C-alpha positions as CSV (number, residue, x, y, z in Angstrom):
1,M,7.8,-12.7,-9.9
2,V,6.5,-8.6,-8.9
3,R,3.5,-10.8,-7.8
4,T,4.3,-13.3,-5.5
5,A,6.5,-11.0,-4.0
6,L,3.4,-8.7,-3.1
7,L,1.7,-11.5,-2.1
8,A,4.5,-12.6,0.6
9,V,4.0,-9.1,1.4
10,C,0.0,-9.9,2.4
11,V,0.8,-12.8,4.3
12,I,3.8,-11.2,6.4
13,F,1.0,-8.0,7.8
14,S,-2.1,-9.9,7.4
15,A,-2.7,-9.6,10.9
16,C,-3.5,-5.5,10.6
17,T,-2.3,-4.6,6.9
18,V,-3.9,-6.0,3.3
19,V,-2.1,-5.8,0.6
20,K,-4.2,-6.3,-2.9
21,I,-2.8,-6.6,-6.5
22,G,-4.9,-4.2,-8.4
23,K,-5.4,-4.8,-12.1
24,G,-2.6,-2.7,-14.0
25,D,0.3,-1.1,-12.3
26,T,-1.8,-0.5,-9.3
27,N,-2.0,-1.9,-5.8
28,T,-4.0,-1.1,-2.1
29,I,-3.1,-1.7,1.3
30,Q,-5.8,-1.5,3.9
31,H,-4.3,-0.1,7.3
32,D,-5.0,2.0,10.2
33,G,-2.9,5.4,11.0
34,G,-2.2,8.0,8.4
35,A,-0.8,9.2,5.4
36,E,2.9,8.4,7.0
37,E,1.5,5.2,8.3
38,A,0.2,4.3,4.5
39,S,3.7,5.7,2.9
40,N,5.7,3.2,5.1
41,L,4.1,0.0,4.0
42,A,3.4,1.1,0.1
43,N,7.9,1.9,-0.2
44,R,8.5,-1.7,2.5
45,A,5.5,-3.6,0.1
46,C,7.6,-2.1,-2.7
47,R,10.6,-2.8,-1.8
48,R,9.6,-6.3,-1.3
49,A,8.6,-6.8,-4.4
50,G,12.0,-5.1,-6.1
51,G,11.1,-1.9,-6.6
52,Q,12.7,1.2,-5.3
53,A,9.6,3.5,-3.9
54,A,6.1,4.0,-4.1
55,E,4.1,6.3,-5.5
56,I,0.9,7.1,-3.6
57,I,-2.2,7.7,-5.6
58,S,-4.5,8.6,-3.0
59,T,-5.6,7.6,0.9
60,V,-9.3,7.1,2.0
61,N,-11.4,6.1,4.6
62,K,-12.8,2.3,4.5
63,D,-16.4,3.8,6.7
64,P,-16.4,7.2,4.5
65,S,-18.8,8.3,7.3
66,L,-16.0,8.3,10.1
67,P,-14.0,11.8,9.9
68,P,-10.5,11.7,7.5
69,G,-7.6,10.0,8.9
70,T,-9.7,7.8,11.5
71,G,-10.3,4.3,11.7
72,K,-9.2,1.8,8.5
73,Q,-7.5,3.4,5.6
74,V,-7.0,2.0,2.5
75,T,-4.2,3.3,-0.2
76,T,-3.7,3.3,-3.7
77,F,-0.2,3.3,-4.6
78,R,1.9,2.1,-7.7
79,C,5.5,0.5,-7.4
80,G,8.9,2.8,-9.3
81,S,11.7,2.8,-9.5
82,A,13.6,6.4,-7.6
83,A,16.1,6.7,-10.0
84,G,12.9,7.2,-12.6
85,R,10.5,9.7,-10.3
């Protein structure tokens, strides 16, 4: 169920964002923008998958030669319930 919902999110955001389901309980989003954009996208993906909130694990540049926070970003996150955090 969660995989189906996250795949649906991937299709919806495919023009500018890619959501990948990771092994275990982590997922990644590839996006433009900084930390606030990463948090917004991860929270939206978690809500669509039936969770309440996203916990951001890390955000890095896809191209490490660029200055931090510029270019495509890759954010790793996990979904959980707001009450459990």
